[in-house]
N, C-alpha and C positions, 0 to 999 in steps of 0.2 A: 370491528369485526370480531365475532365470537371465535375463540380458539377451540378447535375440535380435539381436545385432549383425548388420548386413547387409553383404553383398558383392555383386558383379555376377555374373550368369550369363553365358553365352556371348553374344557379339555385343552387348555392352553392354545386356543384358536385351532383346535383339532389336532395338535401335534402330540399330545400326551394326556392320558387319562390319569388325573391326579386326585380324583374325588375320594379315593380310598387310601391314599398313600400314608397319611398320618395315622389312621386307624391300623392299617396293615403293619406299619413299622413297629408300633407298640405290640401288636399281636405276635409278630415274628420274634421280637426280643423276649416276650413272655414265654412263648412256646419253647424257645431254647432253654429257658430256666426250668420249665415243667419237665422236659425230657431229661434234663440233667438230674432233677430231683427223683424222677422215676427210676433212673439208672442207679442212683445211690441207694434208694430204698430196696430195690430188687436184690441188692447184695447183702442185706441183713440176714445172717445165718445163725445168729445167737441173740439171746436176750441182752447180753452186754453191748453188742454192737447197736442194737436198737435203742437201748437206754442212753447211750452216748448221744445219739441223734436226738432223742426226746429232750435231753437237757439243753442241747444247742438251740433247738427250736423254741423251747420255753424261755430260755435266756433272751433270744432275739425278740420274742413276743413282748416280754416285760420291758425291754429297752424301747421297743417301738411305741408302747403306750405311755412311756415316761416313768416306768417303774410304779409300784404301789407305795402309798404312804407307809412309813416305817413305825409310826407311833400309834398304839391303840389307846386313844384318849377315852375319857369317861363317856359312856353311852347316854347317860341321863335319861333313862327310859321312863316314859309316861304311858299309862294305860288310860286313855281318855273316854272309854266307854266299853260296854259289853252288850252283845245281842244274843238272846236265847233263841236258838234255831231248832229246838227239839232235841235231836240227837247230838248236837254240838253247840258250842259257844263261839261266837266271833268276838275276839278282843281287838280293840282298836289301839295299835301300838305306835307310838312316836318315839324315835330315838335320834341321836346325833352321831352320824358316822364319822364326822370330824367336828370339832368345836363349832357350835352355832350353825351347823349344816344339817338340816332336819330331814329325816326320812319317814315317810308315812307308810304304814303297813297294816295288814290284817292277819291275825293269828286265829286259825280255825282249830279249836281244841275239842275233840270228841269227849262226850261225857263218860263218866265211869272208869276213867283211867286209873289203874292201880299199880302199874309199873311203866317205866319209860317205853315210849312207842316210837316206831319209825316215823320220820318227819320228812315232808317234801317242801322244798323251796320252789315257789312258782314265780318266774320272772316273765315280764309282760312284753308283748309285741307292740307295734306302733298304733295303739288305740289311745286317743287323747285321755279317756277316762281310766285307762290302765286297770287297776284291781277291780273296778266296777264294771268293766266290759262284760257283757252277758256270757260270751263263750268262755271267758276266763273264770268268771264266777262258777260256772257249771263244772269245770275241771276241779276247782278247789272243793266244791260241795261234794262231788262224787268221791273224792279222796277222803274227805272228812267223814262221810257216811260209811266208809269202809274202814274207819278206825285210824286213819293217818292224821297226825298233826300237820297242818299246812300253814306256811307263812308266805303271803303274797305281798310283794314289795313294789311300790311305785318307783320307777326309775326317774332320773332328772328329766324335766320337760314334759312329764305326763302325770295323770292323776291329780294329786294335790300339790304337785311340785313343779308347776310352771316356773321357769327361771327368768322370764321376762314378763312380769305381771305387775301392773301399776294401776292405781285408781280404779280397781275393780275390773280391769280388762287385760287380756293378753295382748302383748305388743308385737310379738314375732310369730306370725303364721301358726301352722299346726306343729305337731311334735317333731316330725322329721325336719321341717324347716328350722325349728328352734335348735335341734341337735346340731345341724350343720352350721348355722349362724354362730353358735357358741364354739363348735368343734374346730373351726378353721383357725381360731386363735391358739388352740392347743397344738395344732399342726405347726404353726410358726415357732412354737416353743419346744419342739421335739417331743411331743406327747400326743395323747389322744384323750378326748373326753370320755372314752370308754373306761379309763382308769377309775373314774368315780362311779360309773355303773357297777363295776366290779367291787370296788371298796365298800359301797353301800351294802352289798350282799355279804361280803366277808364279815362286816361288823354285825349284820343280821345273824350270821352263824354264831358269832361270839355270844349274842343274846340267847339264841336257842340252846346253846350248850349249858347255859345257866338255868334253864327251865327243867323242873323235875319231870315233866311229862315227856321230855325228849330223850331218846336214846342217841347219844352223839356218834355211835358207831353205825347208825342206820339213817343217815341223812341223804336224801335224794334230791334231784333237781330236774325241773322241766320248764318248758316255755316254748312258744312258737313265734315264727317270724322274727321280729326284733328280739323277742324272748328266746328264740333259737340261737340268735347271735350271742346274747348274754350267756345262755347256757354253755355254748361252745367256749367262750372266753373264760368262763369260770371253770370249766373242765380242764382248761389249759393251766390256769393259775392257782387254783385252790384244791388242795389235796384231801380235804375233809369229806368231800362227797363220795358216798359209797356206791352210787349208781346214778345214771342220768338218762333222760329221754329228751334230747333236743328235737324240736319239730319244725318242719317247713323252713329249713335253712340249710342243713348239711347238703353239700353237693361237691363239686370240685371248682377251684378257682378258674380253671380253663373253661369249664362248661358255662360258667356265668359270664366270664369276660366276652364270650362269643355272642351273648344275647344283646350286647350294647346297652344294657340297662344300668342305671346308676344305683348307688346305695348311699344312705346318709352318713355323716362324718364318722360316727362312732363305729361303723362297720368296716372302716378302711384301716388296714394294718400296714403301716409303711414297711416296704421291703419284703412283704410276704411272698411275692412272686419269686424272688431270688433266694430267700432264706427260710421260707415257711413262716407260720404254719399254713399248709393247705388244709382242707377240711377233714381229710382222713387223719391228720395230725391231732385235731381236736378230739376225735374218737380215741385214738391210741394214747393220748395223754392220760386216759383213765385205765389203760390196760394193766392188769387183766380184770378190772372191775366191770360189772355189767353195763352195757350201753345199748339202748334201743333207739334207732333213728325213726322218727315219724315223718312221713312224706305224703304228698297228695299228687295224684296223677296229672292234674291239669294246672299245676303251679307255674308261676313265672320263674321260679327256681327250677332249673332243669332236672327232671326226674332221673334222666340218664346219669347225671353227675352224682345224684344221691346213691344210686346203686353202685357206681364206680367207687365212691368213697368208702362205702361199707365193704366192698370186695377187697379193697386195699387193706382196710383195717383188719379184716379177718385173717389175712396172711400174718399180720403182726401178732394177733391174739393166738394164732396157732403156735407161735414160738413158746407161749405159756401153756400150751395144751388147753386153751380156753376159747377156741373159736366159736363155741356154742354160747358164749357170753355176749356176743354182739350180733344184732339182727336189725332188720328194717321192716316196718309195717307201712302199708299204703292205704289211701282212701280214694274213692272215685269222686273227687270234687276239686274245686279251685282252692285258692290260698286261704286256709283257716285251720283253727284247732277243731277239727270236725268231730262228730259223734264217734266215728270209728277210732280216731286217734285218742279220744278221751277214754274210751273203753280199753284200748290197748295200753294206755298209760296206767290205769288202775291195776290191770292184770299184771303188767310188768313189775310193778312194785310189790304186789301181792306175792308173786313168785319169788322174787329175789330178797325181799325183806322179811317175809313171813313163811316162806316155803309152802305157800298155799296154792291150790289149783287156780288157774286163770279162768274162773267161772263167773266173773262179774258181767252182768248185762246192763248196759247203759239205759237210763231213763231220762226224763226231762225235768230236772229239779227246779224248784221255785227259786227265783233270784230276787234280789233287792234293788230298789232304785238307787241311783248314785248317791243321793244325799244321805240315805240311811247308812251308807258305808263311810261317810266322811270321818276322818280322824281329827281334823281341825274343825272349829266351829263354823267357819265360812266355806270350807272345802278347798282352801288354798293356804299353804304355809306362809307365803309372802304377805298375805292379807292379815294373818293373825300374828306373824312374827316379821314385821316389815324390815327389821334391822338384821335379819338372818342373812348368812352368806349364800351366794349362788355359785354356780360353776364359773361364771365370769370372775368373781372375786378370787376363787381358788386358783385359777390359772394365772391371774395377775400376781398373786402372792408368790407363786412358784417362779414366775418370770423374774421377780425382784430378788430372788436368791442367786441369780446367775452372777458369776464373777467376771468382771471385765479384765481381760488379760492385755498385755502390751501387744499392739498390733502393728507389725511392720508391713510395708507395702507389698513385699514379695509374698509374705505369708497370707495377706489378705487376698491376693489374686488366686493363690492356690486354694484358699478356703472357698472362694466363689465358685471355682471350677468344680470342687469336690461336692459342696452342699447342693448346688443347682444340678449337678450331673451334666456338665457341659462336655459332651462326649463326641468324638469324631476325629477324623484325620484331616487336618488343615493342609497337609502337604499333598494330598491327592490332587492330581491334575484336573483342571477344570476345562471342559470342552463346551464352550458356550455356543448356543445357536441364536443368531440374530435373524428372527423370522419376519421382521418388517423393519425397513429403514427408509423413511420418507420425510419430506419437509411438509409440515402442516402449519399453514399460516405463518410461515417464516421460521418455525422452530423445527430443526432436525430432530426426529423422534424415532428411537429404536425400541423394538419390542424383543426382549431377550429371555431365554431360559437356559438353565444348566442343571446338572446333577450336583447338588451340594454335598450329599452324603449318600450312602447306599440306598437306592430306590427312593430318594427324596428329591423331587424337582422343585426348583426355586425360580421365580419369575420376577422380572423387573422391567420398567420403562425408563429408558435414558432420554432425557430431554435436554437439548443443547441450546445455549443462548443464540439469538439471531446473529447472522453474519455482521461483522463490524463491532461486536461486543466481545472484548477479550475475556477469556476464561481465567478467573482467578483461582478457582478451586473446584473440586467435584464433591458434591454432598450426597451421602447415602441417606435416603429419606425413608423412614419407617412410620407410616401412618397406622393408626389403630386398625383400620380396615384395608390396609395395603393399597394396591393400585386401584382398587374400587373407589377410593376417595378422590382420584384425580379429577373427575368432572366437577366435583364439589369444592375443590381447592384451587380453582384456576387463578384467582386473584393472588393468592399466596404464592403459587408456583411462578406466576409471571413476574411478580415483584423480585423474587430471588433470581430468576433468569436474567432480568434486565440489569441486575447488579453484578452480573458476571459469574454467576454460580451455575455450573452444570449439575443437573439433578438426576440421580438414579433412584427412582421411586421403586421400592423393593418389597417383595412379598416373602415373609417367612411362612413356614408350613402351616396349613390350615387357614390361611388368610388370603384375601384378595384373589389373584389369579390361580392360587393353589388351594382354594377353600375346600373343606371336607364336605362330603355328602351329608344329608340329613339322616340320622340313624337313631335318634333318641327323642321321643315325644314329650319327655318330662319338662316342665317349666322350671323357672328359677325356684330354688337355687341348684336344682339337680339337672343342669343343662348338659348338652353334649360336650361342651368345653370342660365342664366339671368332671364328667365321666372320663374323658381322656386324661385330665390331670390326675384323677384318682388312679388310673391304670399306670401312669408314669410313676406316681408316688409308690405304688406297690412294687414297681421294679427297682425302687431305690434311686430314681432320678426325678425329673420334673419337666413338664412341658415348658416352663419358664427357661430351664437350662437348654432344652432342645432348640427353642427359638432363638436364644442367645447365640448358640452355635451357628444357626442359619445366618444371623447378622454378621458374624465373623466371616462366614463364607462369602457374603456379599462384599465385604471389604477385600477378601482375597481375590475375588473376581476383578474388582476395579484395579488391583495391582497387576493384572495380566494384560490390561488394555494398553495399546501403543499410544493412545492419545492422552494417557495420564503422564504428565511430564516428570520423568525421573532424572533429568539432567541438573535440576536445581539443588541447592544445598538443603539437606534434610528433606529429601524428595518425598518420603512417605507422608510428611506433614501436610500435604496439600489435599488430603481427603478428610472432610468433616462429616459429622453425623447429626441427624435430627431424629428424635423419637417423640411421638405424641400419643396421648391416651395410654392404653395398656402397653402399647409398643414402646413407650418411654422406658418401661422396665427393661425390655430386651436391649434397647439401645444403650441404656445406662450400664448394664452389666457387661455388654460387649466393649464399651469404652474403658471400663475398668481393666478388662483382660488384655485388650489390644491398645498398645501405646501409640500406634501409628496414626490414630485420629488426631488431626491438628486442632480441632475445636469441636464443641458439642453443644447442642441445644436440646433440652428435655422439657416437654410441655405436659402439664397435668400430672406430674410425677408425685407420688405419695411422699410426704415429708419424712416418714419413718415407719417401719413395721411396729416399732414400739407403740406408736400412736394407735395402731389397730388393736393392740392388746389392751391398751388403756381406755379405749372408747367402747362403751357398752353397746351403743347402737351405731354401727358403722355402715357405710355405703357398700353393701355386699354386691351390688350390680357392678360397681366400678372396681372394687378390690375383692376379687374372688380367687379361687384356688389356682387359676391359670397365671396369676402373678405372684405365687407363693411357692415355697419349697419347705419340706419338712425339716424342722430344726434350725431354720435360718438364724433365729435370734440367739441360739446358743453359740453362734460363731461370729456374727457381725450384724450390723444394721446398715441401712442405706447411708446415713451420714458418715459412718465410719469409713466408707469407701471413697469419699471425696478426696482424701489424700492421694489416692491413686491417679487422680486427674490433675494433680498439681503441675504447673508449668504450661497448661493448656487453657485456652479461652473457653470457659464453660458458662452457659446461661441456663437458668431455671425460669420457666415461664409458668405462671399460674400453679404454683405448688399447691397440693391438696392435702387437707387433713383427712383423717379416717372417715369423717362424715361426708367427704367430697367437696367440702367448702374450700374456696381459694383463700390462702393465708399469705 
């Protein structure tokens, strides 16, 4: 006879609307931080007070990206060709921002220069062809036609710098997919792939300062979308820019969080919700230097946030009596470096670098095809320099500099709690609701929910062995999809039940009976789970840690039940745990923290985070940000924690390497 195993219908069988709880919990945490930051900023009544804040924010930003390299190694600059474009020359410049790490760029040099001129660095948004993208070419051309030297720099993963390029083809999606695929390994190492976006430009500035055509005191910066991100990060970290116009990016963290939209890895700054920078901090990092924010009215970046960020920045600039040095221009279009913004960009730099009237009128300049702008013979660095380093190599090298310190069990547990952000009150009383208790084909089955932490409902199904079979222990079961897997795991469940194991199949937040609503239409790798994990990381915690705490609350609930035998010797030891798939991570970390689990089974668990860092092409579907935490490899790895399980029966089933293969 078929066993009719039970799951939960929507809203916990009608008892509780849980569809928004995981999203709302992160929003509430973030909102508390935003209000606190607003309060602190409202108290700035002097330049000194603000500049102390600015230093704290900048220090946190640099720590979050893993700091910048400290050694300025030889650039080994090559000019691989020149294009005569009438009023200006385009030089094709190749340099090494780090040894054997090549950067492709174009230098637009107006003809007839007789003294050093103002120079603009153009950083690119998420167009695969980067410096050859038509909109971006037009900005560079208009600036060059108005007498500005312009340097357009391909970022990693774009233009001629695909980082996963073999045998004449790209191996990892488009540029944003490549950024995130590479970037998550930086996250594990307590850094951000953005450190190399920034450093490439920093070294580009070093090159520009050596050019006789360039006035080092009049170097400006612009870019839109992902180039707006890069502009913002450079405004925060590099003091040599004298003016900047970040476009179609500046807003507020709060306004964008509410959209539910993701961003790729280099745009995520760990801990920024709690410690900054918010986007007004990027503007005021330049204070009192001129900044113009470019925005578009119909952007997916909220225009309200753009105006709010500028309004906040103006209050800081007023401390310097320079509130006229920051403004915002908008264009009636969707996400792009539009004609209006291009015109505003040229006029902004004319005013502030030449003290000229803002009278430039935009035209439609002639652009060149991609191949004409190639710096390398084939259009890809890795094809021409196959032994050159990639961001994968750079992160791996940094990881190998980490020092392994002596790790005691107590210290390791504290590290896990701290790094994952396992937050909450385990002493809070649990008021469980048993909303169904019936015998189904001989198995007594209870459906249960309770509040595990503030406004977080957790659900579970308790399945008892049939009458006549003695209960040897109770097992907390965490499937990857929670209780939703019950109908598909009947044979597995019955085998355990018939061996005398009572099963509590449990849902952690966002899974099974407490699944989150759909809110993000982006596909892999920028899924809804990824977005939630990014929000948690920007809070300085992780969804991995939050779900680990939920598992601990499942254990705490079992301890409250009268049918858990507490009369035997070492009473707590009669609760075991099973975790499978991604939930194996939650179960594993919970077992490290809670010594009360008598035994544990982990199925499909990753062999080590180190293997992810060392594997160029890993299984990103299986091992994504929802099973990671920022900086985890700076403190411990999965094998390090096995000592915390000593004295207990532990079984690993189908351990996986980073490629997802069973080892």
